[in-house]
Structures are given as C-alpha cells and as structure tokens.
A tleap script that builds the chain and sets N, CA, C and O, in Angstrom:
source leaprc.protein.ff14SB
mol = sequence {
  NMET ASN ILE PHE ILE LEU LEU THR ALA PRO
  LEU ARG VAL ILE CYS LEU LEU CYS THR ASP
  PHE LYS ASN LEU ASP VAL LYS ILE SER GLU
  THR ARG SER GLU LEU LYS GLU LYS VAL ASN
  LYS LEU ARG GLU LEU GLU HIE LYS GLU ALA
  LEU HIE GLY PHE SER LEU ASN PRO LEU SER
  LYS GLU GLU MET ALA ALA VAL GLN ASN VAL
  CLEU
}
set mol.1.N position { 0.733 -1.372 -0.200 }
set mol.1.CA position { -0.103 -0.042 0.062 }
set mol.1.C position { 0.703 1.102 -0.104 }
set mol.1.O position { 1.463 1.347 0.833 }
set mol.2.N position { 0.716 1.902 -1.129 }
set mol.2.CA position { 1.423 3.386 -0.627 }
set mol.2.C position { 0.695 4.470 -0.197 }
set mol.2.O position { -0.520 4.594 -0.351 }
set mol.3.N position { 1.465 5.294 0.368 }
set mol.3.CA position { 0.479 6.450 0.899 }
set mol.3.C position { 1.559 7.651 0.448 }
set mol.3.O position { 2.765 7.578 0.684 }
set mol.4.N position { 0.927 8.740 -0.226 }
set mol.4.CA position { 1.610 9.891 -0.134 }
set mol.4.C position { 0.828 11.488 0.804 }
set mol.4.O position { -0.290 11.982 0.948 }
set mol.5.N position { 2.464 11.824 1.299 }
set mol.5.CA position { 1.230 12.799 2.278 }
set mol.5.C position { 2.718 14.155 2.511 }
set mol.5.O position { 3.922 14.174 2.767 }
set mol.6.N position { 2.041 14.720 2.332 }
set mol.6.CA position { 2.963 15.950 1.751 }
set mol.6.C position { 3.745 16.691 3.612 }
set mol.6.O position { 3.117 17.048 4.608 }
set mol.7.N position { 4.611 16.671 3.472 }
set mol.7.CA position { 4.748 17.191 5.071 }
set mol.7.C position { 5.484 17.984 4.646 }
set mol.7.O position { 6.069 17.841 3.572 }
set mol.8.N position { 5.659 19.432 5.748 }
set mol.8.CA position { 6.570 20.201 5.686 }
set mol.8.C position { 7.388 20.555 6.160 }
set mol.8.O position { 7.675 21.741 6.000 }
set mol.9.N position { 8.077 19.845 6.870 }
set mol.9.CA position { 9.505 19.675 8.185 }
set mol.9.C position { 9.847 18.123 7.362 }
set mol.9.O position { 9.467 16.953 7.327 }
set mol.10.N position { 11.321 19.517 6.464 }
set mol.10.CA position { 11.628 17.855 6.468 }
set mol.10.C position { 12.537 17.331 7.742 }
set mol.10.O position { 12.173 16.245 8.193 }
set mol.11.N position { 13.075 17.627 8.046 }
set mol.11.CA position { 13.540 16.665 9.473 }
set mol.11.C position { 12.581 15.355 9.704 }
set mol.11.O position { 12.683 14.132 9.609 }
set mol.12.N position { 11.617 16.300 10.053 }
set mol.12.CA position { 10.446 15.025 10.427 }
set mol.12.C position { 10.246 14.171 9.674 }
set mol.12.O position { 9.785 13.059 9.931 }
set mol.13.N position { 10.684 14.740 8.297 }
set mol.13.CA position { 10.518 13.219 7.339 }
set mol.13.C position { 11.424 11.975 7.724 }
set mol.13.O position { 11.243 10.780 7.959 }
set mol.14.N position { 12.938 13.228 7.647 }
set mol.14.CA position { 14.474 11.908 7.816 }
set mol.14.C position { 13.975 11.216 8.414 }
set mol.14.O position { 13.684 10.100 7.983 }
set mol.15.N position { 13.616 11.714 9.938 }
set mol.15.CA position { 12.878 11.072 11.094 }
set mol.15.C position { 12.146 9.313 10.910 }
set mol.15.O position { 12.324 8.177 11.349 }
set mol.16.N position { 11.170 10.137 9.867 }
set mol.16.CA position { 10.161 9.004 9.871 }
set mol.16.C position { 11.143 8.306 9.365 }
set mol.16.O position { 11.518 7.429 10.143 }
set mol.17.N position { 11.750 8.346 8.304 }
set mol.17.CA position { 12.063 7.056 7.605 }
set mol.17.C position { 13.347 6.939 7.701 }
set mol.17.O position { 13.916 6.742 6.628 }
set mol.18.N position { 14.263 7.017 9.009 }
set mol.18.CA position { 14.909 6.093 9.807 }
set mol.18.C position { 14.762 5.538 10.576 }
set mol.18.O position { 15.611 4.791 11.062 }
set mol.19.N position { 13.440 5.718 11.044 }
set mol.19.CA position { 12.727 4.571 11.793 }
set mol.19.C position { 11.832 3.894 11.074 }
set mol.19.O position { 11.251 3.039 11.742 }
set mol.20.N position { 11.459 3.972 9.795 }
set mol.20.CA position { 10.952 2.475 8.986 }
set mol.20.C position { 12.091 1.851 8.783 }
set mol.20.O position { 12.260 0.660 9.044 }
set mol.21.N position { 13.025 2.671 8.262 }
set mol.21.CA position { 14.344 1.978 7.791 }
set mol.21.C position { 14.478 0.964 8.750 }
set mol.21.O position { 14.280 -0.215 8.457 }
set mol.22.N position { 14.792 1.324 9.852 }
set mol.22.CA position { 15.478 0.520 11.122 }
set mol.22.C position { 14.569 -0.662 11.719 }
set mol.22.O position { 15.048 -1.510 12.472 }
set mol.23.N position { 13.366 -0.654 11.369 }
set mol.23.CA position { 11.690 -1.430 11.371 }
set mol.23.C position { 11.789 -2.426 11.048 }
set mol.23.O position { 11.660 -3.511 11.616 }
set mol.24.N position { 12.233 -1.894 9.287 }
set mol.24.CA position { 12.418 -3.081 8.170 }
set mol.24.C position { 13.807 -3.282 8.903 }
set mol.24.O position { 13.493 -3.540 10.065 }
set mol.25.N position { 15.120 -3.292 8.805 }
set mol.25.CA position { 16.394 -4.392 9.290 }
set mol.25.C position { 15.952 -5.205 10.445 }
set mol.25.O position { 16.352 -6.364 10.554 }
set mol.26.N position { 15.175 -4.688 11.291 }
set mol.26.CA position { 14.621 -5.495 12.421 }
set mol.26.C position { 14.128 -6.668 11.641 }
set mol.26.O position { 14.679 -7.750 11.441 }
set mol.27.N position { 12.794 -6.151 11.185 }
set mol.27.CA position { 11.859 -7.471 10.524 }
set mol.27.C position { 12.388 -8.093 9.505 }
set mol.27.O position { 11.719 -9.064 9.151 }
set mol.28.N position { 13.903 -7.789 8.538 }
set mol.28.CA position { 14.142 -8.864 7.587 }
set mol.28.C position { 15.240 -9.669 8.613 }
set mol.28.O position { 15.229 -10.870 8.342 }
set mol.29.N position { 16.144 -9.354 9.668 }
set mol.29.CA position { 16.647 -10.083 10.457 }
set mol.29.C position { 16.134 -10.989 11.019 }
set mol.29.O position { 16.880 -11.895 11.391 }
set mol.30.N position { 14.883 -11.078 11.253 }
set mol.30.CA position { 14.169 -11.765 11.956 }
set mol.30.C position { 13.253 -13.074 11.299 }
set mol.30.O position { 12.716 -14.056 11.813 }
set mol.31.N position { 13.356 -12.598 9.997 }
set mol.31.CA position { 12.789 -13.494 8.831 }
set mol.31.C position { 13.474 -14.316 8.748 }
set mol.31.O position { 13.146 -15.502 8.779 }
set mol.32.N position { 15.150 -13.667 8.559 }
set mol.32.CA position { 16.149 -14.779 7.866 }
set mol.32.C position { 16.031 -15.876 9.268 }
set mol.32.O position { 15.969 -17.084 9.037 }
set mol.33.N position { 16.013 -15.489 10.375 }
set mol.33.CA position { 16.744 -16.247 11.524 }
set mol.33.C position { 15.429 -17.250 11.434 }
set mol.33.O position { 15.701 -18.379 11.026 }
set mol.34.N position { 14.388 -17.060 11.676 }
set mol.34.CA position { 13.358 -17.836 11.719 }
set mol.34.C position { 13.388 -18.938 9.982 }
set mol.34.O position { 13.272 -20.160 9.880 }
set mol.35.N position { 13.470 -18.506 9.521 }
set mol.35.CA position { 13.832 -19.355 7.855 }
set mol.35.C position { 14.801 -19.876 7.964 }
set mol.35.O position { 14.686 -20.923 7.326 }
set mol.36.N position { 16.236 -19.790 8.607 }
set mol.36.CA position { 16.928 -20.949 9.364 }
set mol.36.C position { 16.717 -21.657 9.773 }
set mol.36.O position { 17.276 -22.718 9.491 }
set mol.37.N position { 15.592 -21.561 10.895 }
set mol.37.CA position { 15.272 -22.285 11.861 }
set mol.37.C position { 13.887 -23.703 11.516 }
set mol.37.O position { 13.408 -24.724 12.009 }
set mol.38.N position { 13.803 -22.921 10.496 }
set mol.38.CA position { 12.082 -23.423 9.812 }
set mol.38.C position { 13.351 -24.307 8.547 }
set mol.38.O position { 12.797 -25.389 8.356 }
set mol.39.N position { 14.258 -24.305 7.964 }
set mol.39.CA position { 15.592 -25.363 7.220 }
set mol.39.C position { 15.684 -26.701 8.197 }
set mol.39.O position { 15.565 -27.922 8.088 }
set mol.40.N position { 15.966 -25.717 9.212 }
set mol.40.CA position { 16.892 -26.708 9.840 }
set mol.40.C position { 15.891 -28.151 10.505 }
set mol.40.O position { 16.291 -29.316 10.515 }
set mol.41.N position { 14.553 -27.669 11.011 }
set mol.41.CA position { 13.881 -28.216 11.287 }
set mol.41.C position { 13.101 -29.325 10.035 }
set mol.41.O position { 12.766 -30.481 10.294 }
set mol.42.N position { 12.958 -28.775 8.918 }
set mol.42.CA position { 12.401 -29.422 7.595 }
set mol.42.C position { 13.113 -30.963 7.484 }
set mol.42.O position { 12.658 -32.106 7.536 }
set mol.43.N position { 14.313 -30.453 7.322 }
set mol.43.CA position { 15.952 -31.274 6.793 }
set mol.43.C position { 15.822 -32.251 7.807 }
set mol.43.O position { 15.978 -33.417 7.446 }
set mol.44.N position { 15.516 -31.983 9.255 }
set mol.44.CA position { 15.632 -33.311 10.555 }
set mol.44.C position { 14.510 -33.786 10.140 }
set mol.44.O position { 14.783 -34.939 9.808 }
set mol.45.N position { 13.435 -33.610 9.959 }
set mol.45.CA position { 12.033 -33.983 9.550 }
set mol.45.C position { 12.692 -35.434 7.943 }
set mol.45.O position { 12.817 -36.638 7.717 }
set mol.46.N position { 12.852 -34.290 7.432 }
set mol.46.CA position { 13.163 -35.194 5.705 }
set mol.46.C position { 14.333 -36.326 5.981 }
set mol.46.O position { 14.625 -37.000 4.993 }
set mol.47.N position { 14.964 -36.585 7.079 }
set mol.47.CA position { 16.359 -37.464 8.148 }
set mol.47.C position { 17.743 -37.164 7.017 }
set mol.47.O position { 18.521 -38.002 6.562 }
set mol.48.N position { 17.710 -35.656 6.773 }
set mol.48.CA position { 18.513 -35.008 5.448 }
set mol.48.C position { 19.837 -34.657 6.218 }
set mol.48.O position { 19.700 -33.829 7.118 }
set mol.49.N position { 20.844 -35.057 6.048 }
set mol.49.CA position { 22.040 -33.964 6.524 }
set mol.49.C position { 22.044 -32.597 7.138 }
set mol.49.O position { 21.226 -32.002 6.436 }
set mol.50.N position { 22.395 -31.917 7.856 }
set mol.50.CA position { 22.166 -29.812 8.537 }
set mol.50.C position { 22.966 -29.329 6.736 }
set mol.50.O position { 23.749 -29.946 6.014 }
set mol.51.N position { 22.327 -28.064 6.597 }
set mol.51.CA position { 23.314 -27.563 5.686 }
set mol.51.C position { 24.459 -27.141 5.879 }
set mol.51.O position { 24.234 -26.588 6.955 }
set mol.52.N position { 25.694 -26.928 5.663 }
set mol.52.CA position { 26.565 -26.405 5.613 }
set mol.52.C position { 26.886 -25.341 5.524 }
set mol.52.O position { 27.062 -25.342 4.306 }
set mol.53.N position { 27.261 -23.815 5.992 }
set mol.53.CA position { 27.479 -22.506 5.495 }
set mol.53.C position { 25.645 -21.873 5.497 }
set mol.53.O position { 25.498 -20.712 5.114 }
set mol.54.N position { 24.796 -22.399 5.780 }
set mol.54.CA position { 23.822 -22.147 5.621 }
set mol.54.C position { 23.502 -20.880 6.978 }
set mol.54.O position { 22.456 -20.236 7.066 }
set mol.55.N position { 24.486 -20.788 7.765 }
set mol.55.CA position { 24.071 -20.341 9.458 }
set mol.55.C position { 24.924 -19.052 9.135 }
set mol.55.O position { 25.223 -18.493 10.190 }
set mol.56.N position { 25.433 -18.374 7.982 }
set mol.56.CA position { 26.343 -17.719 7.356 }
set mol.56.C position { 25.227 -16.188 7.703 }
set mol.56.O position { 24.002 -16.223 7.812 }
set mol.57.N position { 25.939 -15.204 7.792 }
set mol.57.CA position { 24.867 -14.146 7.905 }
set mol.57.C position { 25.596 -12.743 6.809 }
set mol.57.O position { 26.777 -12.628 6.480 }
set mol.58.N position { 24.432 -11.825 6.442 }
set mol.58.CA position { 25.160 -10.679 5.424 }
set mol.58.C position { 25.892 -10.112 6.483 }
set mol.58.O position { 25.794 -10.264 7.701 }
set mol.59.N position { 26.863 -9.231 5.586 }
set mol.59.CA position { 27.541 -8.242 5.811 }
set mol.59.C position { 26.585 -7.032 6.191 }
set mol.59.O position { 25.685 -6.657 5.440 }
set mol.60.N position { 26.863 -6.447 7.441 }
set mol.60.CA position { 26.234 -5.227 8.090 }
set mol.60.C position { 26.768 -4.003 6.651 }
set mol.60.O position { 27.552 -4.216 5.725 }
set mol.61.N position { 26.110 -2.969 6.926 }
set mol.61.CA position { 26.246 -1.711 5.449 }
set mol.61.C position { 27.579 -1.205 6.491 }
set mol.61.O position { 28.258 -1.010 5.483 }
set mol.62.N position { 28.311 -0.915 7.361 }
set mol.62.CA position { 29.539 -0.805 7.758 }
set mol.62.C position { 30.898 -1.871 7.142 }
set mol.62.O position { 32.039 -1.684 6.718 }
set mol.63.N position { 30.211 -2.769 7.329 }
set mol.63.CA position { 31.410 -4.071 7.053 }
set mol.63.C position { 31.029 -3.969 5.462 }
set mol.63.O position { 31.825 -4.852 5.143 }
set mol.64.N position { 30.596 -3.690 4.542 }
set mol.64.CA position { 29.850 -3.277 3.173 }
set mol.64.C position { 31.462 -2.490 2.403 }
set mol.64.O position { 32.375 -2.967 1.729 }
set mol.65.N position { 31.072 -0.658 3.111 }
set mol.65.CA position { 31.961 0.035 3.150 }
set mol.65.C position { 33.252 -0.157 3.183 }
set mol.65.O position { 34.018 0.390 2.390 }
set mol.66.N position { 33.652 -1.025 4.187 }
set mol.66.CA position { 34.923 -1.540 4.742 }
set mol.66.C position { 35.556 -2.337 3.437 }
set mol.66.O position { 36.692 -2.123 3.013 }
set mol.67.N position { 34.992 -2.919 3.094 }
set mol.67.CA position { 34.991 -3.984 1.882 }
set mol.67.C position { 35.309 -3.074 0.775 }
set mol.67.O position { 36.447 -2.799 0.395 }
set mol.68.N position { 34.068 -2.575 0.229 }
set mol.68.CA position { 34.524 -1.823 -1.064 }
set mol.68.C position { 35.696 -0.368 -1.140 }
set mol.68.O position { 36.145 0.240 -2.111 }
set mol.69.N position { 35.903 -0.193 0.324 }
set mol.69.CA position { 37.004 0.824 0.834 }
set mol.69.C position { 38.521 0.558 0.163 }
set mol.69.O position { 39.232 1.182 -0.624 }
set mol.70.N position { 38.635 -0.775 0.942 }
set mol.70.CA position { 39.646 -1.850 0.564 }
set mol.70.C position { 39.899 -2.237 -1.119 }
set mol.70.O position { 40.972 -2.163 -1.718 }
set mol.71.N position { 38.437 -2.711 -1.725 }
set mol.71.CA position { 38.652 -2.678 -3.596 }
set mol.71.C position { 38.890 -1.529 -4.001 }
set mol.71.O position { 39.060 -1.320 -5.202 }
savepdb mol mol.pdb
quit
C-alpha cells in the first residue's frame, strides 16, 4: 500500500524514514533467522544432513563500506 503525504518539516520526514528503515532491518533479520530454523527443522524431519554454510550472516552496511574501501 502506497501513501503519499505532504510534510512541510523535512527533518521530521527524515526521522520518520530512518525509523521505518530501522524497523524494516529488524524485521528482515527476524525473518532470516526464522527461515534458518524452519529449514533446519524441515531437513531434520526429512532425515537429511544439516546444510553447511547456511548459518552465515550477511555483511552489515559498515562492513560492506569497509570492503568497498579496500577494493
């Protein structure tokens, strides 16, 4: 759902956007961890070996910036 609202205070808009991005980052992290647990449970029920390397975490924004600076 898209909602467009004209806000006259640019600082307030930036604050709202930052809050939304933080909430989205938290939700994405929760979803990723739940997915890992569900995949492990499924593989266990199928009597298959656990996946290797599936527990890796993505790089944070700061880590990505550091990698790009090195390259």
